[in-house]
VOPAGU-2260 file (C-alpha; in pm, 1 decimal, decimal comma):
REM VOPAGU-2260
SITE   aa  ch    i         X         Y         Z
SITE  MET   A    0    -511,0    2831,4   10815,7
SITE  THR   A    1    -342,3    2523,9   10669,7
SITE  VAL   A    2     -53,2    2440,5   10438,7
SITE  TYR   A    3    -127,5    2137,4   10223,1
SITE  LEU   A    4     170,2    1934,1   10099,6
SITE  VAL   A    5      19,6    1800,2    9777,5
SITE  GLY   A    6     172,4    1540,6    9547,9
SITE  ALA   A    7     136,5    1651,3    9186,6
SITE  GLY   A    8     204,1    1306,0    9042,5
SITE  PRO   A    9     455,3    1224,9    8766,9
SITE  GLY   A   10     322,1    1472,9    8509,0
SITE  ASP   A   11     -16,5    1388,0    8362,2
SITE  PRO   A   12    -281,7    1615,1    8523,9
SITE  GLY   A   13    -516,4    1316,9    8516,6
SITE  LEU   A   14    -296,2    1144,6    8773,6
SITE  LEU   A   15    -344,7    1420,9    9030,1
SITE  THR   A   16    -571,9    1304,0    9311,2
SITE  ARG   A   17    -922,3    1446,6    9344,9
SITE  ARG   A   18    -822,9    1588,1    9683,7
SITE  GLY   A   19    -523,5    1762,1    9529,3
SITE  ALA   A   20    -734,3    1915,3    9251,4
SITE  GLU   A   21    -994,5    2036,0    9500,3
SITE  LEU   A   22    -729,4    2210,0    9711,8
SITE  LEU   A   23    -568,6    2371,9    9407,7
SITE  ALA   A   24    -906,8    2516,9    9316,9
SITE  ARG   A   25    -930,4    2677,9    9662,4
SITE  ALA   A   26    -572,4    2787,3    9731,9
SITE  THR   A   27    -475,8    3154,5    9733,3
SITE  THR   A   28    -105,2    3067,8    9706,4
SITE  VAL   A   29      53,5    2770,1    9528,7
SITE  VAL   A   30     422,8    2708,6    9597,0
SITE  HIS   A   31     535,4    2464,5    9329,7
SITE  ASP   A   32     834,8    2270,3    9202,7
SITE  ARG   A   33     995,8    2378,5    8875,9
SITE  LEU   A   34     897,2    2067,9    8684,2
SITE  VAL   A   35     527,9    2055,2    8774,6
SITE  GLU   A   36     341,8    2038,0    8443,5
SITE  PRO   A   37     152,9    2349,4    8323,1
SITE  GLY   A   38    -162,0    2138,6    8293,7
SITE  VAL   A   39    -152,0    2073,1    8669,0
SITE  LEU   A   40     -89,4    2440,7    8749,6
SITE  ALA   A   41    -384,0    2531,6    8525,1
SITE  LEU   A   42    -610,7    2369,7    8784,6
SITE  ALA   A   43    -521,1    2640,0    9035,6
SITE  ARG   A   44    -781,5    2892,9    9144,2
SITE  PRO   A   45    -799,2    3191,1    8903,5
SITE  GLY   A   46    -590,2    3472,8    9045,7
SITE  ALA   A   47    -395,4    3248,5    9282,1
SITE  ARG   A   48     -35,8    3349,1    9348,1
SITE  LEU   A   49     195,4    3093,8    9183,3
SITE  VAL   A   50     546,8    3077,5    9331,2
SITE  ASP   A   51     812,0    2868,6    9152,5
SITE  VAL   A   52    1064,8    2740,4    9407,5
SITE  GLY   A   53    1203,1    2459,5    9195,2
SITE  LYS   A   54    1554,7    2337,2    9234,8
SITE  ARG   A   55    1772,9    2295,2    8930,0
SITE  GLY   A   56    2013,5    2012,9    8866,0
SITE  ASP   A   57    2207,5    2196,6    8594,7
SITE  GLY   A   58    2382,7    2450,5    8815,0
SITE  GLY   A   59    2120,7    2720,2    8752,4
SITE  PRO   A   60    1970,2    2932,0    9029,6
SITE  SER   A   61    1776,8    2725,6    9283,0
SITE  ALA   A   62    1566,8    2816,1    9583,5
SITE  ARG   A   63    1729,5    2729,1    9916,6
SITE  GLN   A   64    1531,4    2484,1   10125,7
SITE  ALA   A   65    1548,0    2716,2   10427,5
SITE  ASP   A   66    1388,8    2992,4   10218,9
SITE  ILE   A   67    1112,9    2757,4   10099,8
SITE  ASN   A   68    1039,4    2655,7   10457,7
SITE  ARG   A   69    1022,7    3021,5   10564,1
SITE  LEU   A   70     786,3    3105,8   10275,3
SITE  LEU   A   71     551,8    2821,8   10370,0
SITE  VAL   A   72     546,1    2925,5   10734,8
SITE  GLU   A   73     471,2    3289,9   10651,2
SITE  ALA   A   74     201,5    3206,4   10397,1
SITE  GLY   A   75      49,6    2947,6   10628,4
SITE  ARG   A   76      11,2    3206,3   10903,2
SITE  ASP   A   77    -158,1    3462,3   10677,9
SITE  GLU   A   78    -375,6    3260,7   10437,4
SITE  ALA   A   79    -651,7    3005,4   10479,3
SITE  VAL   A   80    -538,5    2760,3   10209,7
SITE  VAL   A   81    -179,0    2730,8   10089,1
SITE  VAL   A   82     -76,2    2446,1    9858,9
SITE  ARG   A   83     281,4    2326,5    9843,2
SITE  LEU   A   84     271,5    2138,9    9512,6
SITE  LYS   A   85     548,0    1881,2    9484,2
SITE  GLY   A   86     626,2    1652,4    9192,6
SITE  GLY   A   87     534,2    1289,6    9252,0
SITE  ASP   A   88     463,7    1218,8    9618,8
SITE  PRO   A   89     565,6    1471,4    9887,3
SITE  PHE   A   90     730,4    1206,8   10105,4
SITE  VAL   A   91     920,9    1011,9    9837,5
SITE  LEU   A   92    1261,0    1180,8    9796,5
SITE  GLY   A   93    1089,0    1519,8    9779,8
SITE  ARG   A   94    1189,3    1692,2   10105,4
SITE  GLY   A   95     826,8    1694,1   10209,6
SITE  GLY   A   96     930,6    1557,1   10547,2
SITE  GLU   A   97    1163,4    1852,6   10602,2
SITE  GLU   A   98     889,5    2100,2   10515,9
SITE  ALA   A   99     640,0    1924,3   10741,8
SITE  LEU   A  100     887,0    1941,5   11032,5
SITE  ALA   A  101     946,9    2314,2   10969,8
SITE  LEU   A  102     572,7    2384,1   10968,8
SITE  SER   A  103     524,3    2178,3   11284,6
SITE  ALA   A  104     806,1    2359,8   11464,9
SITE  ALA   A  105     647,8    2695,4   11373,0
SITE  GLY   A  106     305,4    2586,8   11494,8
SITE  VAL   A  107     148,1    2605,3   11146,0
SITE  ALA   A  108    -117,1    2345,5   11065,2
SITE  TYR   A  109     -43,3    2121,9   10768,7
SITE  GLU   A  110    -185,2    1820,5   10588,9
SITE  VAL   A  111     -12,9    1577,4   10354,7
SITE  VAL   A  112    -197,4    1480,0   10036,3
SITE  PRO   A  113     -21,7    1178,4    9880,8
SITE  GLY   A  114      53,4    1167,1    9511,0
SITE  VAL   A  115     157,9     910,4    9250,3
SITE  SER   A  116     534,5     887,5    9289,7
SITE  ALA   A  117     744,4     900,3    8975,0
SITE  ALA   A  118     922,9     596,9    9117,2
SITE  PHE   A  119     617,2     392,2    9020,4
SITE  GLY   A  120     425,5     620,8    8785,1
SITE  ALA   A  121     711,2     675,4    8539,2
SITE  PRO   A  122     790,3     306,3    8483,6
SITE  ALA   A  123     418,7     227,6    8451,9
SITE  ALA   A  124     376,3     504,1    8192,6
SITE  ALA   A  125     659,1     342,0    7993,4
SITE  GLY   A  126     505,7      -4,9    8017,2
SITE  VAL   A  127     752,7    -129,8    8279,2
SITE  PRO   A  128     609,8    -306,2    8587,3
SITE  VAL   A  129     849,1    -245,2    8876,7
SITE  THR   A  130     757,8    -588,4    9014,4
SITE  HIS   A  131     662,3    -910,1    8843,5
SITE  ARG   A  132     603,9   -1237,1    9025,4
SITE  LEU   A  133     842,4   -1429,4    8797,9
SITE  VAL   A  134    1106,7   -1158,2    8760,9
SITE  ALA   A  135    1139,4    -923,7    9060,5
SITE  SER   A  136     955,4    -909,6    9392,4
SITE  ALA   A  137    1127,6    -608,5    9550,1
SITE  VAL   A  138    1190,2    -244,8    9457,1
SITE  VAL   A  139    1456,2      -5,0    9584,7
SITE  VAL   A  140    1412,5     368,8    9521,5
SITE  LEU   A  141    1725,9     586,4    9507,0
SITE  SER   A  142    1792,7     958,3    9463,2
SITE  GLY   A  143    2038,3    1050,1    9191,3
SITE  HIS   A  144    2113,3    1380,3    9365,3
SITE  ASP   A  145    2254,7    1198,8    9666,2
SITE  LEU   A  146    2503,6     984,2    9480,0
SITE  GLU   A  147    2870,6    1072,5    9516,8
SITE  ALA   A  148    3174,3     947,1    9332,7
SITE  GLY   A  149    3335,8     829,8    9657,4
SITE  GLY   A  150    3170,6     692,1    9967,4
SITE  SER   A  151    3226,0     530,3   10302,4
SITE  ALA   A  152    3275,1     160,2   10367,2
SITE  GLU   A  153    2913,1     146,1   10479,4
SITE  THR   A  154    2800,0     302,4   10151,2
SITE  GLU   A  155    3006,6      53,0    9951,4
SITE  ARG   A  156    2850,4    -230,7   10151,3
SITE  ASP   A  157    2502,3    -103,2   10064,7
SITE  TRP   A  158    2590,0     -88,8    9695,7
SITE  GLY   A  159    2731,2    -438,2    9723,2
SITE  LEU   A  160    2393,1    -557,2    9848,1
SITE  LEU   A  161    2218,8    -382,5    9558,0
SITE  GLY   A  162    2458,3    -544,4    9315,0
SITE  ALA   A  163    2384,8    -891,0    9446,8
SITE  SER   A  164    2008,2    -839,3    9467,1
SITE  SER   A  165    1755,2    -911,6    9196,3
SITE  ALA   A  166    1542,4    -619,4    9317,3
SITE  THR   A  167    1434,6    -354,1    9070,1
SITE  LEU   A  168    1626,9     -29,7    9120,7
SITE  VAL   A  169    1448,3     298,3    9043,9
SITE  VAL   A  170    1666,4     610,4    9037,6
SITE  LEU   A  171    1481,4     941,2    9062,3
SITE  MET   A  172    1650,1    1262,9    8947,6
SITE  GLY   A  173    1904,0    1034,5    8785,3
SITE  ALA   A  174    1995,1    1200,8    8455,1
SITE  GLY   A  175    2319,6    1348,9    8584,2
SITE  ALA   A  176    2399,9    1050,2    8804,1
SITE  ARG   A  177    2367,6     770,7    8549,5
SITE  GLU   A  178    2744,0     723,8    8505,4
SITE  ARG   A  179    2796,6     680,3    8881,4
SITE  VAL   A  180    2492,4     449,2    8907,4
SITE  ALA   A  181    2628,9     226,3    8633,1
SITE  GLU   A  182    2984,9     225,6    8770,1
SITE  ARG   A  183    2880,3     129,9    9123,9
SITE  LEU   A  184    2639,9    -142,1    9019,1
SITE  LEU   A  185    2883,9    -298,0    8774,4
SITE  ARG   A  186    3155,0    -291,4    9040,1
SITE  ALA   A  187    2909,9    -451,6    9283,9
SITE  GLY   A  188    2844,2    -740,2    9048,5
SITE  ARG   A  189    2537,5    -656,9    8842,4
SITE  PRO   A  190    2591,0    -793,3    8489,3
SITE  ALA   A  191    2659,6    -539,7    8212,2
SITE  ALA   A  192    2371,6    -695,4    8015,6
SITE  THR   A  193    2116,1    -600,9    8286,2
SITE  PRO   A  194    1821,4    -427,1    8110,7
SITE  VAL   A  195    1772,8     -54,9    8178,8
SITE  ALA   A  196    1484,2     173,1    8085,1
SITE  VAL   A  197    1527,3     551,2    8099,4
SITE  VAL   A  198    1195,1     738,7    8103,7
SITE  GLU   A  199    1209,6    1111,0    8025,4
SITE  ARG   A  200     915,1    1344,7    8102,5
SITE  ALA   A  201     702,3    1054,8    8214,3
SITE  SER   A  202     326,0    1052,0    8154,8
SITE  THR   A  203     333,0    1369,3    7944,2
SITE  PRO   A  204     290,8    1402,2    7565,9
SITE  ARG   A  205     670,0    1451,7    7549,7
SITE  GLN   A  206     748,9    1121,4    7716,0
SITE  ALA   A  207    1039,1     931,1    7562,9
SITE  THR   A  208    1173,7     596,0    7677,7
SITE  THR   A  209    1521,4     469,6    7594,9
SITE  ARG   A  210    1596,8     100,7    7633,3
SITE  THR   A  211    1959,3      17,9    7702,4
SITE  THR   A  212    2177,1    -195,0    7931,7
SITE  LEU   A  213    2371,9    -124,1    8245,9
SITE  GLY   A  214    2695,4    -147,1    8050,1
SITE  GLU   A  215    2577,5     118,1    7803,0
SITE  LEU   A  216    2394,6     345,4    8048,5
SITE  ALA   A  217    2682,4     587,5    8106,9
SITE  ALA   A  218    2706,6     660,4    7733,8
SITE  THR   A  219    2329,7     689,3    7679,9
SITE  PRO   A  220    2209,0    1048,2    7621,0
SITE  VAL   A  221    1954,6    1140,5    7888,4
SITE  ALA   A  222    1764,1    1467,6    7937,3
SITE  SER   A  223    1622,9    1578,7    8270,9
SITE  PRO   A  224    1376,6    1503,0    8421,0
SITE  ALA   A  225    1435,5    1132,2    8389,1
SITE  THR   A  226    1362,3     817,7    8588,5
SITE  ILE   A  227    1601,0     524,8    8549,0
SITE  VAL   A  228    1482,1     166,7    8598,2
SITE  VAL   A  229    1747,2    -103,8    8639,1
SITE  GLY   A  230    1663,3    -472,1    8647,8
SITE  ALA   A  231    1506,2    -757,1    8458,1
SITE  VAL   A  232    1164,2    -586,7    8451,6
SITE  ALA   A  233    1313,4    -311,2    8233,4
SITE  GLY   A  234    1331,6    -571,1    7957,8
SITE  LEU   A  235     952,6    -611,6    7959,8
SITE  ARG   A  236     764,4    -406,3    7701,9
SITE  LEU   A  237     403,0    -355,0    7802,1
SITE  ALA   A  238     170,9     -86,8    7664,4
SITE  GLY   A  239     248,3     266,2    7785,5
SITE  TYR   A  240     189,6     631,9    7707,9
SITE  GLU   A  241     411,6     619,1    7399,8
SITE  ASP   A  242     184,1     357,7    7243,8
SITE  ARG   A  243    -106,7     599,9    7222,4
SITE  PRO   A  244    -188,2     674,2    6857,5
SITE  LEU   A  245     -94,1    1045,3    6863,5
SITE  ALA   A  246     198,8    1018,1    7105,5
SITE  GLY   A  247     472,6    1265,0    7020,8
SITE  ARG   A  248     244,3    1477,2    6800,8
SITE  THR   A  249     155,3    1841,5    6860,8
SITE  VAL   A  250    -190,2    1951,5    6747,6
SITE  VAL   A  251    -315,2    2310,4    6726,5
SITE  VAL   A  252    -677,4    2365,0    6826,9
SITE  THR   A  253    -824,2    2689,8    6695,8
SITE  ARG   A  254   -1069,9    2743,5    6977,0
SITE  ALA   A  255   -1072,5    2964,5    7282,1
SITE  ALA   A  256    -957,0    2796,5    7602,9
SITE  ASP   A  257   -1310,9    2792,4    7748,2
SITE  GLN   A  258   -1444,5    2608,7    7441,2
SITE  ALA   A  259   -1158,5    2367,4    7373,2
SITE  GLY   A  260   -1191,7    2147,3    7681,0
SITE  ALA   A  261   -1357,3    1841,0    7529,4
SITE  LEU   A  262   -1146,8    1834,2    7213,0
SITE  ALA   A  263    -823,8    1903,2    7403,3
SITE  ALA   A  264    -907,4    1622,2    7646,0
SITE  ALA   A  265    -983,0    1380,0    7362,4
SITE  LEU   A  266    -656,4    1465,9    7188,9
SITE  GLY   A  267    -469,2    1425,0    7517,3
SITE  GLU   A  268    -625,7    1081,7    7563,2
SITE  ALA   A  269    -483,1     991,9    7223,8
SITE  GLY   A  270    -139,3    1107,4    7339,3
SITE  ALA   A  271    -109,0    1441,8    7160,5
SITE  ALA   A  272      32,9    1762,4    7301,1
SITE  VAL   A  273    -235,6    2027,7    7250,9
SITE  HIS   A  274    -164,5    2390,9    7169,8
SITE  LEU   A  275    -456,7    2634,1    7188,6
SITE  LEU   A  276    -467,8    2917,3    6938,1
SITE  ALA   A  277    -786,6    3118,3    6972,4
SITE  THR   A  278    -846,2    3286,1    6637,9
SITE  ARG   A  279   -1200,1    3400,0    6718,9
SITE  ALA   A  280   -1372,5    3507,7    7037,9
SITE  THR   A  281   -1740,5    3515,3    7122,5
SITE  ALA   A  282   -1901,4    3846,0    7220,2
SITE  GLY   A  283   -2257,5    3942,7    7301,7
SITE  ALA   A  284   -2495,6    4068,2    7036,7
SITE  ALA   A  285   -2448,6    4428,4    6930,9
SITE  ASP   A  286   -2790,2    4517,8    7075,4
SITE  GLY   A  287   -2708,0    4360,6    7411,7
SITE  GLY   A  288   -2955,3    4077,6    7349,6
SITE  ALA   A  289   -3258,5    4304,6    7308,5
SITE  ALA   A  290   -3383,9    4135,9    6990,7
SITE  LEU   A  291   -3357,4    3788,0    7139,1
SITE  ARG   A  292   -3537,3    3894,5    7457,3
SITE  ALA   A  293   -3814,7    4051,3    7253,1
SITE  ALA   A  294   -3855,2    3734,3    7047,0
SITE  LEU   A  295   -3869,5    3517,2    7358,1
SITE  ARG   A  296   -4148,2    3734,0    7496,6
SITE  ARG   A  297   -4347,3    3631,8    7186,2
SITE  ALA   A  298   -4295,7    3259,8    7240,6
SITE  ALA   A  299   -4653,7    3190,6    7137,2
SITE  ASP   A  300   -4562,4    3296,1    6780,3
SITE  PHE   A  301   -4324,7    2999,1    6741,3
SITE  SER   A  302   -4351,5    2623,9    6718,8
SITE  TRP   A  303   -3975,6    2559,0    6716,9
SITE  VAL   A  304   -3649,4    2699,4    6849,1
SITE  VAL   A  305   -3357,7    2592,4    6630,7
SITE  VAL   A  306   -2998,9    2619,8    6760,0
SITE  ALA   A  307   -2705,6    2555,4    6530,1
SITE  SER   A  308   -2408,2    2565,8    6768,4
SITE  PRO   A  309   -2309,9    2544,5    7137,3
SITE  ASN   A  310   -2245,3    2921,4    7124,3
SITE  ALA   A  311   -2607,8    2975,4    7019,2
SITE  VAL   A  312   -2720,2    2757,2    7310,9
SITE  ALA   A  313   -2513,5    2967,7    7552,7
SITE  ALA   A  314   -2655,5    3292,1    7413,2
SITE  LEU   A  315   -3011,1    3159,6    7430,8
SITE  PHE   A  316   -2981,9    3054,2    7794,1
SITE  ALA   A  317   -2810,7    3378,7    7889,8
SITE  GLU   A  318   -3151,7    3536,0    7821,6
SITE  LEU   A  319   -3375,5    3248,5    7930,6
SITE  ARG   A  320   -3219,4    3177,2    8270,7
SITE  ASP   A  321   -3461,0    2883,8    8307,4
SITE  ALA   A  322   -3517,2    2591,5    8070,6
SITE  ARG   A  323   -3884,3    2578,0    8166,7
SITE  ALA   A  324   -3944,2    2885,9    7952,8
SITE  LEU   A  325   -3910,1    2656,8    7648,2
SITE  GLY   A  326   -4181,7    2423,7    7774,1
SITE  GLY   A  327   -4428,9    2507,0    7498,5
SITE  LEU   A  328   -4178,3    2487,6    7212,3
SITE  GLN   A  329   -4004,1    2207,8    7029,6
SITE  VAL   A  330   -3626,1    2236,9    7016,1
SITE  ALA   A  331   -3397,8    2131,7    6731,1
SITE  ALA   A  332   -3017,6    2101,9    6738,7
SITE  ALA   A  333   -2797,8    2106,9    6432,0
SITE  GLY   A  334   -2574,7    1825,3    6555,6
SITE  PRO   A  335   -2469,6    1605,7    6851,0
SITE  GLY   A  336   -2241,2    1871,7    6999,6
SITE  THR   A  337   -2522,3    2127,6    7009,8
SITE  ALA   A  338   -2760,0    1866,6    7150,2
SITE  ALA   A  339   -2507,9    1794,4    7426,6
SITE  ALA   A  340   -2489,8    2165,9    7510,8
SITE  LEU   A  341   -2868,9    2167,0    7545,0
SITE  ALA   A  342   -2863,7    1854,8    7761,2
SITE  VAL   A  343   -2622,5    2017,4    8006,0
SITE  ARG   A  344   -2890,1    2282,0    8058,9
SITE  GLY   A  345   -3166,6    2031,2    8112,8
SITE  VAL   A  346   -3319,1    2035,4    7762,8
SITE  ARG   A  347   -3349,4    1725,5    7549,1
SITE  ALA   A  348   -3362,4    1817,3    7180,9
SITE  ASP   A  349   -3672,4    1698,3    6997,9
SITE  LEU   A  350   -3481,3    1678,1    6672,5
SITE  VAL   A  351   -3105,0    1644,9    6610,5
SITE  GLY   A  352   -2938,1    1677,0    6273,1
SITE  GLU   A  353   -2698,8    1401,4    6171,6
SITE  PRO   A  354   -2426,0    1559,6    5958,6
SITE  GLY   A  355   -2207,3    1336,1    5748,7
SITE  GLU   A  356   -2169,2    1193,3    5403,0
SITE  GLY   A  357   -2077,7    1532,7    5263,0
SITE  ARG   A  358   -2358,9    1722,8    5435,7
SITE  GLY   A  359   -2289,3    2002,8    5680,0
SITE  ALA   A  360   -2488,1    2072,6    5996,9
SITE  ALA   A  361   -2739,3    2307,8    5830,4
SITE  ALA   A  362   -2820,2    2072,3    5542,8
SITE  ALA   A  363   -2842,1    1773,6    5776,7
SITE  LEU   A  364   -3093,5    1943,8    6003,3
SITE  VAL   A  365   -3303,3    2075,7    5714,7
SITE  GLY   A  366   -3308,7    1723,1    5571,4
SITE  ARG   A  367   -3476,5    1592,2    5886,8
SITE  PHE   A  368   -3696,8    1892,6    5965,5
SITE  PRO   A  369   -4072,2    1855,1    5907,1
SITE  ARG   A  370   -4268,4    2064,6    5661,0
SITE  HIS   A  371   -4514,6    2302,3    5817,3
SITE  ALA   A  372   -4852,9    2140,3    5781,8
SITE  GLY   A  373   -5029,9    2290,9    6084,7
SITE  PRO   A  374   -5181,8    2316,5    6324,8
SITE  GLY   A  375   -4979,2    2548,7    6544,4
SITE  PRO   A  376   -4778,6    2863,0    6484,9
SITE  VAL   A  377   -4580,4    2881,5    6164,2
SITE  GLY   A  378   -4283,1    3051,6    6326,1
SITE  VAL   A  379   -3930,5    2920,4    6391,3
SITE  LEU   A  380   -3698,2    3114,1    6620,2
SITE  LEU   A  381   -3336,7    3089,7    6505,5
SITE  PRO   A  382   -3084,7    3251,0    6745,5
SITE  ARG   A  383   -2754,1    3268,9    6559,9
SITE  ALA   A  384   -2425,2    3453,1    6516,1
SITE  ALA   A  385   -2441,2    3798,0    6362,6
SITE  GLY   A  386   -2383,1    3765,4    5990,5
SITE  GLY   A  387   -2452,8    3393,8    6006,4
SITE  ARG   A  388   -2478,3    3195,5    5686,1
SITE  PRO   A  389   -2823,0    3179,5    5522,6
SITE  GLU   A  390   -2839,1    2806,4    5446,0
SITE  LEU   A  391   -3027,0    2702,3    5758,1
SITE  ALA   A  392   -3279,5    2987,1    5752,6
SITE  GLY   A  393   -3334,8    2941,4    5378,4
SITE  GLY   A  394   -3379,2    2567,0    5406,5
SITE  LEU   A  395   -3638,6    2599,7    5683,3
SITE  ALA   A  396   -3824,5    2868,7    5490,8
SITE  ALA   A  397   -3841,2    2636,1    5190,7
SITE  LEU   A  398   -4025,1    2389,0    5412,7
SITE  GLY   A  399   -4299,8    2643,4    5472,8
SITE  TRP   A  400   -4180,9    2794,9    5798,7
SITE  ARG   A  401   -4157,8    3164,1    5880,3
SITE  VAL   A  402   -3805,7    3194,1    6017,7
SITE  GLU   A  403   -3711,9    3472,0    6256,2
SITE  ALA   A  404   -3331,4    3477,3    6259,5
SITE  VAL   A  405   -3203,7    3679,4    6557,7
SITE  ASP   A  406   -2847,6    3792,9    6618,8
SITE  ALA   A  407   -2775,5    3631,2    6956,3
SITE  TYR   A  408   -2395,7    3670,0    6964,7
SITE  ARG   A  409   -2100,2    3784,9    6758,8
SITE  SER   A  410   -1780,1    3615,4    6650,9
SITE  VAL   A  411   -1493,6    3864,2    6671,2
SITE  PRO   A  412   -1122,0    3832,1    6591,5
SITE  ALA   A  413    -896,5    3726,2    6879,4
SITE  THR   A  414    -542,6    3856,5    6915,3
SITE  ALA   A  415    -282,6    3580,1    6903,6
SITE  ASP   A  416      20,4    3638,9    7125,3
SITE  PRO   A  417     373,0    3596,0    6979,3
SITE  ALA   A  418     441,2    3282,8    7186,1
SITE  SER   A  419     132,2    3113,1    7043,5
SITE  LEU   A  420     234,4    3198,8    6690,0
SITE  ALA   A  421     591,0    3076,9    6746,9
SITE  ALA   A  422     455,8    2742,3    6874,0
SITE  LEU   A  423     303,9    2680,4    6530,6
SITE  GLU   A  424     651,9    2609,0    6396,2
SITE  ARG   A  425     661,5    2285,8    6603,6
SITE  ALA   A  426     306,0    2169,7    6530,4
SITE  ASP   A  427     219,7    1862,5    6327,4
SITE  ALA   A  428    -146,3    1944,0    6262,5
SITE  VAL   A  429    -419,6    2204,3    6302,5
SITE  CYS   A  430    -792,4    2148,3    6357,3
SITE  PHE   A  431   -1054,8    2385,8    6218,5
SITE  ALA   A  432   -1406,7    2363,8    6360,8
SITE  SER   A  433   -1571,2    2643,4    6160,9
SITE  PRO   A  434   -1519,1    2865,1    5857,2
SITE  SER   A  435   -1454,8    3159,9    6089,7
SITE  ALA   A  436   -1171,7    2964,2    6253,4
SITE  VAL   A  437   -1006,3    2923,2    5912,1
SITE  GLU   A  438   -1043,3    3293,6    5838,3
SITE  GLY   A  439    -919,9    3385,3    6184,3
SITE  PHE   A  440    -613,3    3165,1    6154,7
SITE  LEU   A  441    -511,3    3319,2    5824,3
SITE  GLY   A  442    -566,4    3665,4    5964,8
SITE  ALA   A  443    -359,3    3598,0    6276,1
SITE  ALA   A  444     -86,2    3370,4    6146,2
SITE  GLY   A  445     -93,8    3366,2    5766,2
SITE  ALA   A  446     -84,3    3067,8    5534,7
SITE  GLY   A  447     292,0    3034,9    5580,2
SITE  ARG   A  448     248,3    2909,7    5936,8
SITE  LEU   A  449       2,9    2632,3    5855,8
SITE  PRO   A  450     114,5    2297,5    6002,0
SITE  PRO   A  451     163,2    2010,1    5753,6
SITE  VAL   A  452    -170,9    1844,3    5835,1
SITE  VAL   A  453    -507,1    2025,6    5826,3
SITE  VAL   A  454    -820,1    1857,5    5962,2
SITE  THR   A  455   -1168,9    2009,5    5947,1
SITE  ILE   A  456   -1485,6    1926,2    6138,5
SITE  GLY   A  457   -1711,3    1900,6    5834,7
SITE  PRO   A  458   -1786,3    1985,2    5471,3
SITE  THR   A  459   -1883,0    2347,9    5533,1
SITE  THR   A  460   -1545,8    2419,7    5694,9
SITE  THR   A  461   -1366,8    2218,9    5427,1
SITE  ALA   A  462   -1532,4    2427,8    5155,6
SITE  ALA   A  463   -1435,4    2749,9    5333,4
SITE  ALA   A  464   -1074,2    2633,3    5357,0
SITE  ALA   A  465   -1071,8    2546,7    4986,7
SITE  ARG   A  466   -1205,1    2892,2    4897,0
SITE  LEU   A  467    -915,7    3042,2    5091,4
SITE  GLY   A  468    -655,8    2825,0    4921,1
SITE  ILE   A  469    -595,8    2578,4    5205,8
SITE  ALA   A  470    -555,8    2212,3    5120,6
SITE  VAL   A  471    -744,8    1996,5    5371,3
SITE  THR   A  472    -575,2    1668,9    5462,3
SITE  ALA   A  473    -874,7    1502,9    5626,2
SITE  GLU   A  474   -1233,4    1580,4    5721,1
SITE  ALA   A  475   -1410,8    1443,2    6025,9
SITE  ALA   A  476   -1677,8    1186,3    5940,7
SITE  THR   A  477   -1922,3    1361,8    6174,3
SITE  PRO   A  478   -1900,9    1710,5    6329,6
SITE  ASP   A  479   -1791,3    1610,3    6679,5
SITE  ASP   A  480   -1468,8    1599,4    6876,3
SITE  GLY   A  481   -1433,0    1221,2    6863,0
SITE  ALA   A  482   -1451,3    1221,7    6484,5
SITE  VAL   A  483   -1190,8    1500,0    6463,1
SITE  VAL   A  484    -952,4    1291,4    6673,0
SITE  ALA   A  485   -1025,6     984,2    6460,3
SITE  ALA   A  486    -944,2    1181,5    6145,5
SITE  LEU   A  487    -612,0    1292,2    6296,6
SITE  VAL   A  488    -528,0     937,8    6401,1
SITE  GLY   A  489    -601,0     823,7    6048,2
SITE  VAL   A  490    -338,0    1062,2    5914,4
SITE  LEU   A  491     -80,5    1084,5    6193,8
SITE  GLY   A  492    -147,2     783,3    6413,7
SITE  ARG   A  493     101,6     512,6    6495,0
SITE  VAL   A  494      58,6     178,5    6324,4
SITE  PRO   A  495     -15,0     -90,2    6587,9
């Protein structure tokens, strides 16, 4: 039974250590700070108890440190893995030392998992190096919560040293203390023209950096959480999170959470805040897969298995269990995304459609598919969504193949919660990856909630949107996540 004091980093889930992520995936209880990003908490084990013990700097209700210590001791005695998730690094102005001492005194085993401190992560995310050989060779980290208007002679002496030093000063939890920071440093001799960078919500899609001077800091609007950097390095402007092409943009992805991972990650890499709105859900075939199982038992009747989507791949392998069962068949994928889904399951597609230039996935695959000229069975097995469009089956039949289209899964409406619908008001763009996603969005939210920019994954989805009266801003050049992001950048991206 162990309590793990884990540093959550400055915000970006990608900056969490591998050790921290592994422990989150195992923990039965996660005791976390208020400002830990939802994306980090999402890495917790499904069903884990999440306990918010964050302290507030605005006078709101805050957990007492003694109560937090008691909670950790009790949980540590009863549970195998307890994670105390702390913003930044547990031992950098985060009371991790106090919690470790409390656990030690109670005889509860603990381990410290370091994290990226906001003292260094926040400036880096804003393009500010806290040291530079020609500018500053030392860094002092301060806590804004501990600053007082008065102070002893010893305190004034310390501030006098800071005023005379060329060291970079990094103030954590400094939003409410900025006036006192400025007053003390100016009084201690730091010039009013000293550069200052204030980084709010560092390393998240909501990051905002304000450049000012020490003389203007007190009057500069600052929202918590914020990290304040004082010194010559704050005048340097290197590339940071806010220079990503979709920084500050919110993009709605109309996919279920379990299918949006790659696109959400790609959008996050480009700097966007991603909001998931599942308009459709995938369900099993109405017959429980009986028709697909029966077809697979007649594998000798087919020369090809053709899959048109990652959902079709998942449905196929739910019945196959083992890729070796396809050993005697050739396999075709409608596009790169479907081919990737096959590859994950150990199958390399013999033929992959290359959508683009106005052709959807079905037309692209048919354009590359061979005519049946024998020898071998004339059959093609096509596992697809119930009620799937006829273009692919019809195109293959025109090439001389006998196509057996089997309902392998169903696309059903998903219920959008009120919070998800309300978030649409703040969105800059929406991505549609299928005609059913367009229909589902209109059914759940209505045309009145469409964000200003609409991007589709290909011509088939664009045509469906047009039929439903939706103006498409941009269409991905190819039906894959990277092309969707590129299309968004082309419309919303920052100019270098």
